[in-house]
C-alpha positions, 0 to 999 in steps of 0.5 A: 728516305729511299729503300729497296723495292725487293725488300719492302714491298710498300714502296714505289719509284720516282724516276727509277728511284724507290721511296717508301709510301707514308700514310697520306702523302702525295706523290708531289710531297714524296718528290721532294723527299727525293729533292725532285722540285715539281712546279706547282701554283695552285698548291702551297705546300705550307701548314693549312693548305690542302692540295687542290689540283686545278692548275695541273702544272705539276702533272707527272706520267704514270707508267700503265696509265692513259692520262697525266695525273696531278701529283699534289692530289694524287697518292701513291700505291705499292709498285707504282712507277712515276716518271716526272721528266718524260717529254709528254709530262714536260710538254704538258706542263709547259702547254699549261703555262702557255695557257695560263700566260694568255690573259696575263699582263706582259712581264714588263708591265706585270703586277709582280714580275717576281711572283711565283707565276713568273718564276715558274714560267721562266724555269719552264721556258715559257715567255709568251703565249700563242692564244688569243686574250680576254678582256682584262678586268679592271683593278680594285684599289678600295681597300686601303691595305691590298690591291686587287688585280684580277687580270692576273688572277689564274683562278688557282683558288689559293685565296679562296682556300686561305681565306675560307680554310686557314683563316676561316674568314668566309669572304673570298669565294668563286662566282660564275661558271665557265668563261665567266667564272671569277673571284669575288668578295661577299656578294661580288663587292669591292674588296674594300666594301666587303667584310674582309678583316685585312689579315693579309693571308690571301695576299701571301698565298696568291702566286701571281700578284692578283693580290698584293700589298698596296704599299708596293705597288705604283698607281698602274698597280705594277710593283716597283719595290723589291727588298734587299735583305729580310730579317726574322723576328716575332710580332710586337702586338698580342700575346699570340706571338706570331712569327714574322719576316721583315722585307727591307730595303734601303733600311726601310720596311717594305712589307712583312710576311708570316712565317711557320712559327709554332703559335701562328704556322705561317698566319698573321692579323691585319696589325701583324701584316700591316701595322708597322708604319709607327716605326717611321711615324713623323712623331717618333721621339728622336732627341731626349727632351727636358722640360722647360724651366718655369713650364709647370705641370697641370692634370688637364694639360696636354702637349701636341706631339707635333710640337713639344717645344711648348713645354720641353726642349732639346737635351743631350743624352748626357745632360738628360741622364744626368738630370733623370738620375739625379732627380730620383737619387735625390728623392731615394736619398732624401725621402728613403726608398719607399718615395720611388717607384716604377712602371715597366712595360709588357711591350718591351723585352724579357731583357729589358723588363728583368733589368728594369725590376732589378734596377728598381729593387737594387738601385731604388731599394723598393719593390714599387715596380709594376706593369699593365698586368695588374690591370688585365690578367692580375686576377688569373694569376692569383687564382692559378697561383692559389690553385695550381701553383703556376700562373702560366697556361697549362696548354697552348692554344694549338692544343685545340686541334685535339679537343672535343670541346672548346670553351670561350668565355670572356674573351672576343679572340676574333678581334683581340687574338685573330690568329689564335681565334683561326685555330678556334674556328678550324677546330669547330669546322672539323666538328669540335663543340665550341661553346662561347660565353659572353654577354655580347654578341661576338663574331665567334658565336657563327661557329659555336655549337652553343652561345651563352649571352648571360647577364653581365656580371653573373659568370660565377652564378652560371658556372656555379650551376654547371658545376653543380650539374657535374657533381650532382649528376656524378659526371666528374672524374672520380679517379683524377679528383682522388688522386690530384686534387684537394678539398673536393668534398667541401666543394661538392658540399658548397656547390649543392645549393646552386641548382641550374634552375636557380642559377637560371634566374639570375644568369639568364641561361636556361637550366636546360642549356647549362645542364647540356653544355655541363654534360658535353664538357665533362663527357669529352674526351679532351676538353679546353677552356680559354678565357679573356679580360672579361673574366679577369677585368672584374670585381669578381675576376679571382672567383670567376677564375677559380670557377673555370679551374674547378671546372677543369680539375673535377673532370680531369680536363688538365694534363693531356693533349687537348685539355687544359686552362688557357688565359689569353694574354693581352700584350705581346710579352705581358707573360714574359714581363711577369715571369721576369719579375716585373711585379710588386710580390715576386722576383723572377719566376714568381718567387715571393719577395717576403720569403727569407730564403728566396730573398737571400738567394736573390741578394746573393745573386745580386749582390744587394740588400733587398726590401723584404715587404711586398711593394705597391701595385700600379693603382696603389702607386697612383694613391701613394703619389696623392698621399705625398708618399711616393714623390719620383717615378720612373716609367719605361714604355707604359702609359698609365695616363691613358690606361688607369681605370681612373684617368683623372686620378692618375693624371693628377697623380702624375702631375704631382710628382716632384720628379718623372722620367719617361722612357718611350718612343712616342710623347705619350699622355704620360710623357707630357707630365715627364720632366725628363723624356728618353727616346727609346726603341721600337720593336724592330730596331733591337734584339731581345727575346719574348714570351707569348700566351703559350709559354713560348720564348721567341727571338725578336731580331734587330732589323731597322737602324734607330732614328735620330738619337734613340737608344735601345731601352736596356742601354738607357736603363743601365746608364741611369743605374750607373748614375745612381751607383750601380756598377753594371756593364752589360754589352749585349742583351744575350748577357742580360738574359744569361743572367735572368736565366739563372734565377728562373728554373723555368728557363732551364735548358734554354739558352740565348743561343738555343732560342736563336738557333730555333726562334722559339722554345717552349718552357718548360724543357727537359734538356737542351736537345728537347722540345718544350712541353706543350701540355704540363701538369699531367702527373702533379701540380707545382704545389706543396702537396702536388695536388689542384686545390678546389676552391668555392666561389660564392655569388656575390652582388656587383658594386653598380655605379650610381645612376647618374654616372650611367646617364647621357653624358653631355660633354661627349655628346656636345663633342659629336653634335652640340645640338643633342648636348642643348637637347639634353640639358633642355630635357633636364631642365624640363624635369627639374621644373615639374619636379619642383612644381610637384613639390610645391603643388602636391603630386595632385594638387594645382598645376599637376599635369598627369599625362605631361608628368608621366611623359617627363618620367618615362623620358627621364627613365630612358635617358638613365636606363642606358650605359655609362658612355652610350651616346644617343644620336637621333636619326631621321625617320625616314632612315635616309641619313644620320645626323651629321654623318654625310654620305652615310649608307642608310640603315634600311638599305644596308645588307649587313645590318642585322636585326637582333632585338625589337623591344615594345614600349614595355621593353624600353624600360626593361632590364636591358636598357636602351636599344640602339646601334652598336658599332665596333671600333678598332679603338675598343679592341681589347676593352674590358667587357664589364669595365665602365666603357661602352660602345663608342656610339649608339644610335637610336630612332626617333619618333613617338614613344610608341615607336619600336626600338632596334637593337643592330649590329654592324659588321667591321666592314660597315663600321669602316664607313663610320670613321669620320665620326668616331674619336681618334684612338689614344695610345694606350701602349707603346711599341704597337 
């Protein structure tokens, strides 16, 4: 916006054009408003990047000043006259580029001839340098995803800011002084050996090609591939919903870059940036398959994805669809609607989820439809619906930028939601109090003000102790409680008995710490709570969520900027799939199927009679299969043979089905039991919308052609619907979306065209031309009385598995080291022998050896005191190498091994169980924190019984050195 300097004194001029001064705006940004493009290298005009002013290619001349000024860091003052095109300024800019060009590889062998550096040099007319060149650093190809070429580095520090200020990973830094200054990773380690988490932010920020995706360069580290088109879309992995851009050449995906979406602000994680090779994997299903005649199903059978011909044969689409539909229709007509069920996918689009649940309800005639939400945030949804009347988050995770206190409980966002975690870490750096509550140690605790590592399973006790402090000390928001909540008196009476002192003995957190956290949260101007599946995947998951909701309600920390409740969603469209009705008890938009008025309106819209009873959940469906109630299933993109809590039970059920249709992109563990397998589309191969954890409906666009004979999912579902008697004729996902939105008030004012135009729209939205609400429920809640309901939670004992289930598992141990299995069996045999001897001779009779008896008892106690799935591996006492781990780095020499706990003989038999080395692995990302799923590997020191134990923690980078001993991760979800 230009103005007349005489009329408004708060202006300055650029090249004779007056422009108003805005708070905090630099000359560079003001020039851009006038469409004056100044060159820049060390400054990236994107969210999260501050100007640094060290490259000096953006220098301008200011009238009356002796020296030139870097426009990216200089702010204007009233009356200032800036000139960008003087000979002095242009000569200086060219000289800076010539100096920077000195140490660059020649353009014909440049690592990236299309980098911002070479484009800027060409625009300034600089092609060669007159200055002597220094020796070039050797390239670093130690990282599997990124190539490091420091001979192209101009030390602009963009990668340092990307790593330390944007992603807040603190891996990249500057070392040395003067001529010897250089970029380093950790303590000058090779990038592949550093603690780099491979987010790739530095690659996207680098202006010279010093950091590049490894897939783009040849053996000489020279870029050889350039895209011929770009497609904007959204990431298919976690619930953050990062917007991205596919860079494509000849219909093949070259690389991915982050885009400025509302959730990610250009950021991506390792999966979103580098995890798209699955699209072109040779195991992709490209033809329909049907089970061979005479090949039976067995619960423990497996099919090699590279060689499915042992169990299946190829078929035409007509044959496969006819067979799939005929089997389902036969069971429906013979045994009734209750004999069928369907599993949808949180990896599918909103349109595919909507169409699938409609097929089950209208075509099958049952509400037996569900998906993986049953195994993740179902308890959170139940608690949210009964207390505040909505299953979605009350505020986006980006609101943490406005928060004074941030609570993260039962979640490990640095691994499961890495991009969301960057906002938490940034908030902590600016001074917000970050409170991490988790029995495990995790990377986020390095940034935490308080780290509450409570005893597993004592969430309710700890939270009740915090609630007790707030109520008894009168720290709650009285005005908000009276106006916006219900049942406070009963809740306050209930919470009196849960004093911090009593709860401290249960949860293991000192009473003073509980009080400190309670006071910080209650007194904060704005505070927000995030939780993950450590809260929900629990026998007391609903009570856990009720406590968190009550905490926010009594303190009035809902409905304002920086406040709210946010259960971090796991998969990319678990929120949208639930919104679309892919759950057995609700139609789209969480409208109850057993409500006659609601059901009548949906029947009118769909033109069919619907089942008035709630359907079965994922777990109940498997039980019904064993009971011969359900005999046929249609599974789209789900993998219950790997995701069900009881795998053997689920696999036996799948093998027991009379007819199973699986629609997927790979031959998964579930597909091995199928009668018909239908090859579907991966996320970059189709159009559709998804809804992330922030309630942001985003557009995914088709970027790649379908491989072989694969088809898009909604088309396959429609073809099956036609063959069982439904007259569907959708031609594009936009038509499906329009129908779905007409049944979902939450999507009012959010049309397909608007999403396609804006790429992301947050619901609810008040008008087609107004943005959606990031924060909701400022005035009232969507309950009958408009109030949030306070529900008390009691402390209940945790159902613990039998001791033998917690013991050392010989089968898994033998898979890693057969010697350990034999040693375990010998110890068990010895213990059994002594038990029999004591039984025959009496405790103090003949044949009793007290010393040997005590040693045996202690050994047995140690064996059975560990957690389920923990495999003890003996290592040499010298620490030179681990058993069967050739080339491993010794523990005593590893600088990233942190001794966290040292236990003596008494500690070995304590409540905490065995010590050991716990290795984090990508296969465990998203694993529940209290489910019977333990760390993949535990190492224990070998020595006498007096040898102290060490509980050690390895960094992610160290864990990469142990991949040779990790079991290959199985696919638990389909498209990503």
